[in-house]
C-alpha positions in Angstrom: 84.6 101.8 125.0 81.5 102.8 123.0 83.3 103.0 119.7 85.0 99.7 120.3 81.6 97.9 120.9 80.0 99.6 117.9 82.8 98.4 115.5 82.0 94.8 116.3 78.4 94.9 114.9 79.4 96.1 111.4 80.0 93.5 108.7 83.5 92.1 108.2 85.5 94.4 105.9 86.9 92.0 103.4 89.0 94.8 101.8 90.8 95.5 105.0 91.7 91.8 105.3 92.7 91.7 101.6 95.0 94.7 102.1 96.6 93.1 105.2 97.2 89.8 103.3 98.5 91.6 100.3 101.0 93.7 102.1 102.3 90.6 103.9 103.2 89.0 100.6 106.5 90.7 101.0 106.6 89.1 104.4 106.1 85.7 102.8 109.1 86.6 100.5 111.2 87.5 103.6 110.2 84.3 105.4 111.4 82.3 102.4 114.6 84.4 102.4 115.3 83.8 106.1 115.2 80.0 105.9 116.8 79.8 102.4 120.1 79.2 104.2 118.7 76.1 106.0 118.6 73.9 102.9 121.3 75.9 101.1 124.2 75.6 103.6 124.3 71.8 103.8 124.3 71.7 100.0 127.0 74.3 99.8 129.3 72.7 102.4 129.0 69.1 101.0 126.8 67.6 103.7 124.0 67.0 101.2 124.1 66.3 97.5 127.7 67.4 97.0 127.8 66.5 93.3 125.2 69.3 92.6 126.9 72.0 94.6 126.6 75.1 92.3 129.9 76.5 93.7 131.9 73.4 92.8 133.7 73.7 96.1 132.6 73.3 99.7 132.1 76.5 101.8 133.9 77.0 105.1 132.2 77.5 108.5 133.1 81.2 108.3 131.4 81.4 104.9 128.4 79.6 106.4 128.2 82.2 109.1 128.2 85.1 106.7 125.8 83.5 104.3 123.3 83.3 107.2 124.1 86.6 108.9 124.6 89.1 106.1 120.8 89.1 105.6 120.0 90.5 109.1 123.0 92.9 108.7 121.4 94.4 105.6 118.0 94.3 107.2 119.3 96.4 110.1 120.6 99.0 107.7 117.4 99.2 105.7 115.4 99.5 108.9 116.8 103.0 109.5 116.4 104.0 105.9 112.8 102.8 105.7 111.8 104.6 108.8 113.0 107.8 107.3 111.4 107.1 103.9 108.0 106.1 105.3 107.6 109.6 106.7 108.9 111.3 103.5 107.3 109.3 100.6 104.7 107.3 102.5 104.2 103.9 103.9 102.9 102.5 100.6 105.7 103.7 98.4 108.3 102.6 100.9 106.8 99.1 100.9 106.7 99.1 97.1 110.4 99.8 97.0 111.0 96.8 99.3 109.6 94.5 96.5 112.4 95.3 94.1 115.6 94.0 95.9 114.4 90.3 96.3 113.8 90.1 92.5 117.4 91.2 91.9 118.7 89.1 94.8 117.3 85.8 93.5 118.6 86.4 90.0 122.1 86.6 91.7 121.4 83.5 93.8 120.0 81.5 90.8 123.3 82.0 88.8 125.8 82.2 91.7 128.9 80.2 91.1 131.1 82.1 93.7 130.4 82.8 97.3 130.4 86.6 96.9 127.4 86.4 94.6 125.6 84.6 97.4 126.6 87.4 99.8 125.2 90.0 97.4 121.9 88.1 97.0 121.5 87.6 100.7 122.3 91.2 101.4 119.7 92.4 98.9 117.1 90.0 100.5 118.0 91.7 103.8 117.2 95.2 102.5 113.7 94.0 101.7 113.2 92.1 104.9 114.3 95.0 107.1 111.9 97.4 105.3 109.0 95.0 105.7 109.6 94.3 109.3 109.8 98.0 110.1 106.9 99.4 108.0 104.3 96.7 107.9 103.5 96.8 111.6 103.1 100.6 111.3 100.9 100.3 108.2 98.8 97.5 109.7 98.5 99.5 113.0 97.2 102.5 111.1 94.6 100.7 109.0 93.3 98.2 111.6 90.5 98.6 114.1 90.9 98.0 117.9 89.0 94.7 117.6 91.1 93.2 114.9 94.4 94.9 115.5 96.0 91.9 117.2 94.8 89.4 114.5 96.1 91.6 111.6 99.3 92.3 113.5 100.0 88.6 113.9 99.7 88.0 110.1 103.3 89.1 109.8 104.6 86.0 111.7 102.0 83.9 110.0 103.4 84.9 106.5 107.0 84.5 107.7 106.1 81.0 108.7 104.3 80.3 105.5 107.3 81.5 103.5 109.6 79.3 105.4 107.3 76.3 105.0 107.2 76.9 101.3 111.0 76.6 101.2 111.0 73.5 103.3 108.5 71.8 101.1 110.1 72.5 97.7 113.8 72.4 98.6 114.0 68.6 98.7 112.6 68.2 95.1 114.3 71.0 93.2 117.9 72.1 92.8 119.3 75.1 94.7 119.3 77.2 91.5 115.6 76.4 90.9 114.7 77.1 94.5 116.2 80.6 94.1 114.5 81.2 90.7 111.0 80.3 92.1 111.4 82.9 94.8 111.3 85.7 92.2 107.6 85.1 91.7 106.1 86.4 95.0 107.7 89.9 95.0 106.3 90.4 91.5 102.8 89.4 92.6 103.2 91.8 95.6 104.2 94.7 93.4 101.2 94.2 91.1 98.5 93.7 93.8 99.7 96.1 96.4 100.6 98.7 93.9 97.4 98.7 92.0 94.7 97.9 94.6 95.7 98.9 98.1 95.7 102.6 99.2 98.1 104.6 101.3 97.5 104.7 105.1 94.9 107.4 106.1 97.3 108.4 108.9 100.0 109.3 106.3 97.5 111.4 104.3 96.5 113.3 107.5 100.1 113.9 108.3 100.5 115.4 104.8 97.3 117.4 105.4 95.4 115.6 102.5 92.2 115.1 104.5 90.2 114.3 101.3 92.5 111.4 100.4 92.6 110.3 104.1 88.8 110.0 104.0 88.8 108.0 100.8 91.4 105.7 102.1 89.6 105.2 105.4 86.3 104.5 103.6 87.9 101.7 101.7 89.3 100.2 104.9 86.0 100.6 106.8 83.5 98.8 104.4 82.5 102.2 102.9 80.7 102.9 106.2 80.4 106.6 106.5 79.1 106.4 110.1 82.4 104.8 111.2 84.5 107.1 109.2 82.7 110.2 110.5 83.6 109.2 114.0 87.1 107.8 113.4 88.6 110.4 111.0 88.3 113.3 113.5 90.1 111.1 116.1 92.9 110.4 113.6 93.2 114.1 112.8 93.2 115.1 116.4 95.8 112.4 117.3 98.1 113.4 114.4 97.8 117.1 115.1 98.7 116.7 118.7 101.5 114.3 117.9 103.1 116.3 115.1 102.9 119.7 116.7 106.7 119.5 117.1 109.7 117.8 115.5 110.8 114.7 117.5 114.3 113.3 118.0 115.1 110.2 119.8 116.4 112.3 122.7 113.0 114.0 122.8 111.3 110.6 122.8 113.1 109.5 125.9 112.0 112.6 127.8 108.3 111.3 127.8 108.0 108.7 130.6 105.3 106.6 128.9 107.2 106.5 125.6 110.4 105.8 127.4 108.9 102.8 129.2 107.4 101.7 125.9 110.8 101.7 124.3 112.2 99.6 127.2 109.4 97.1 126.8 109.5 96.8 123.1 113.3 96.7 122.7 113.5 94.2 125.5 111.0 92.0 123.7 112.9 92.3 120.4 116.2 91.5 122.0 114.9 88.5 124.0 113.0 87.3 120.9 116.2 87.0 118.9 118.5 85.8 121.8 116.1 82.9 122.3 118.0 81.5 119.3 115.0 81.1 117.1 116.8 82.3 113.9 119.9 80.4 114.8 117.8 77.3 114.8 115.9 78.2 111.6 118.9 79.4 109.6 120.9 76.3 110.4 118.0 73.8 111.0 118.9 71.3 108.3 122.5 71.3 109.4 121.4 70.8 113.1 119.3 67.8 112.1 122.1 66.4 110.0 124.5 66.7 113.0 122.1 65.2 115.6 121.2 62.1 113.6 117.6 61.8 115.0 116.6 58.8 112.8 114.7 60.8 110.2 116.0 62.5 107.1 116.9 66.2 107.6 114.5 67.1 104.8 111.6 65.4 106.7 112.6 67.0 109.9 112.6 70.6 108.6 109.2 70.0 106.8 107.7 68.9 110.0 109.1 71.9 111.9 107.9 74.2 109.2 104.4 72.7 109.4 104.4 73.1 113.2 105.4 76.7 112.9 102.7 77.4 110.3 99.9 75.6 112.0 100.8 77.2 115.4 100.8 80.6 113.7 97.2 79.9 112.4 96.2 79.0 116.0 97.7 82.2 117.4 95.9 84.6 115.1 92.5 84.4 116.9 94.0 83.8 120.4 96.1 86.9 120.6 92.9 89.1 120.9 91.1 86.5 123.0 93.7 85.7 125.7 95.8 88.8 125.6 99.5 89.5 125.1 101.0 88.8 128.5 99.8 85.2 129.0 101.0 84.2 125.5 104.4 85.9 126.0 104.9 84.2 129.4 103.8 80.8 128.2 106.1 81.2 125.1 109.2 82.2 127.1 108.7 79.4 129.6 108.2 76.8 126.9 111.3 78.1 125.0 113.4 77.7 128.1 112.3 74.2 129.0 112.5 72.8 125.4 116.0 74.3 124.9 117.2 73.1 128.3 116.0 69.5 127.8 117.4 69.3 124.3 120.7 70.9 125.5 121.1 68.4 128.3 120.5 65.4 126.0 123.0 66.7 123.5 125.6 67.5 126.2 125.3 64.0 127.5 125.6 62.6 124.0 128.6 64.8 123.1 130.6 64.8 126.3 129.8 61.8 128.4 129.6 58.0 128.1 125.9 57.9 129.1 123.9 55.9 126.7 121.2 58.1 125.3 120.6 56.2 122.1 117.1 55.2 123.0 116.2 58.9 123.2 117.6 59.8 119.8 114.3 61.5 118.8 114.6 63.9 121.7 116.4 66.7 119.8 113.8 66.5 117.1 111.0 66.7 119.7 112.5 69.5 121.7 113.3 71.7 118.6 109.7 71.3 117.5 108.4 72.2 120.9 110.7 75.2 120.8 109.3 76.2 117.4 105.7 75.8 118.7 106.2 77.8 121.9 108.0 80.6 120.1 105.3 80.9 117.5 102.6 81.1 120.2 104.0 84.2 121.7 107.5 85.6 121.4 107.3 85.6 117.6 104.0 87.3 116.7 103.1 89.2 119.9 106.5 91.1 120.1 105.9 92.5 116.6 102.2 93.3 117.4 103.2 95.4 120.4 105.5 97.7 118.4 102.4 99.1 116.8 100.5 99.4 120.0 102.8 101.0 122.6 103.6 104.3 120.9 101.6 107.5 119.9 101.7 108.5 116.2 104.4 111.2 116.6 107.0 108.6 117.7 105.7 105.5 116.0 107.9 105.5 112.9 111.0 106.4 115.0 110.2 103.8 117.7 109.5 101.1 115.1 112.8 101.8 113.4 114.8 101.6 116.7 113.0 98.4 117.7 113.5 96.6 114.4 117.1 97.8 114.3 117.6 96.2 117.8 115.8 93.0 116.6 118.0 92.7 113.4 121.3 93.6 115.1 120.5 90.8 117.7 119.5 88.5 114.8 122.8 89.2 113.0 124.9 88.6 116.2 123.1 85.4 117.0 123.3 83.9 113.5 126.9 85.0 113.1 128.0 83.7 116.5 126.1 80.5 116.6 128.4 78.4 114.3 131.3 79.4 116.6 129.3 78.6 119.7 128.5 75.2 118.3 132.2 74.6 117.4 133.6 75.7 120.7 130.9 74.7 123.2 129.1 72.0 121.4 125.5 72.0 120.4 124.4 70.9 123.9 125.9 73.8 125.9 124.9 76.2 123.1 121.2 75.2 123.6 121.6 75.4 127.4 123.0 79.0 127.1 120.1 80.0 125.0 117.7 78.4 127.6 119.2 80.7 130.3 118.4 83.7 128.2 114.8 82.5 127.8 114.5 82.3 131.6 115.7 85.9 131.8 113.0 86.9 129.2 110.3 85.3 131.4 111.3 87.5 134.3 111.4 90.6 132.1 107.9 89.9 130.7 106.4 89.3 134.1 107.6 92.5 135.6 107.8 94.9 132.6 105.4 94.0 129.8 101.9 95.5 130.1 98.6 94.0 128.7 97.5 96.0 125.7 94.6 93.7 124.5 91.6 95.8 123.4 93.0 99.0 124.8 93.1 102.4 123.0 96.4 104.3 122.8 95.5 106.6 125.7 94.7 103.5 127.9 98.0 101.8 127.0 99.9 105.0 127.9 98.2 105.1 131.3 99.1 101.4 131.9 102.7 102.2 131.1 102.7 105.0 133.7 100.9 102.9 136.3 102.9 101.6 139.2 100.4 98.7 139.7 101.4 95.2 138.8 99.8 93.7 135.7 97.6 90.6 135.8 99.0 87.6 134.0 95.6 87.1 132.3 92.6 89.3 131.5 89.3 87.6 130.8 88.2 87.8 127.1 85.3 90.1 128.0 87.3 92.5 130.1 87.4 95.1 127.4 83.6 95.5 127.5 83.0 95.6 131.2 82.6 99.3 131.2 
């Protein structure tokens, strides 16, 4: 606890925050890529502005499904490749490689006049997104300090939200081709800033036995404070040496009880995160608002939803280290379930009964935005933050790869299946089905997910091995009681 307290009295390291913001520019690009399908699909299927459809024909529901879902499919593939690459060529070089596919992708999407060009572009965007989701939590976890790890970890969801908001704001005022062309800019800025100014992770240098470079890297991330580095570098060396004393396979990982429990917790969070339906909502949001006829234009609705996600992610950044992980996750899961259930019941009554619900026509708009808000408070950012917290260095890359793969496969399945659910069950029963899954996630979080706020790796491993039940909430000062 002494080191943790001492870190708080040193000046804020602006370079550490600059590095975290810079690496998340690729997350911004991924956030834009995720929601690109929201304004694109209604323009490609003729719901909106049919005379300016770049394909000159309306896409089918099956094509809609693949335009949305081929991105997470590619991301799942790249998650495995990037985990391997990050241990071979480094975290930084792997992330730099992730900046190239979106540039090529948006060239394809800018000039696409056939559906298969859109598939290619979306697939390339997915390669970048999967790499970022896998490696950025590792990189941030390795450069952050205990007292700012939660804040910096949550930047990933903040930048995803910011990228989505960017798309929602500009899509009503530019053509689909211009929307794609503008998305080329951010990956180029990322390659320049991250490539020229931000160093490799000190952990990776220690893994490669380049202690001199590890020290230089850590000094930059620690405000050039040699006192902190003199204490922290030996700990990093000791952790890495202990962790990499043997080669590790996934089978070996599952033999360690604490790591095995960490895998169950983290994969559970990833799967429940996606099966809440968040990306089904985001990928098809504009089409959903077109279908529900809420009394506002779909462009206005998605801008408001994007603003709510962005502002909530700003609020979440300081609260994750103040209130802890469990309370935010539980509040998020309960809020997700309630909002989806209420919206689903309204839509079911509207679609399948003679009940007059016309006076409540804004209810789908309200419940979707409550869903976006509650998801962004907990299930979105905290699930990713915990990937970097639950595992020791020798399994971190492998565990992150497996977790992001589970997340992206779930995302692919949900986004691919959702149009068929909507067609066969109706939007109301589809939302109710997702609400049931959110209820299950609440039970899982309550019984399985530990509190990691302010804890060092050794303490987190002890908590995973403990048979004691976890408190729902730990006071903000609990980390310093000792």
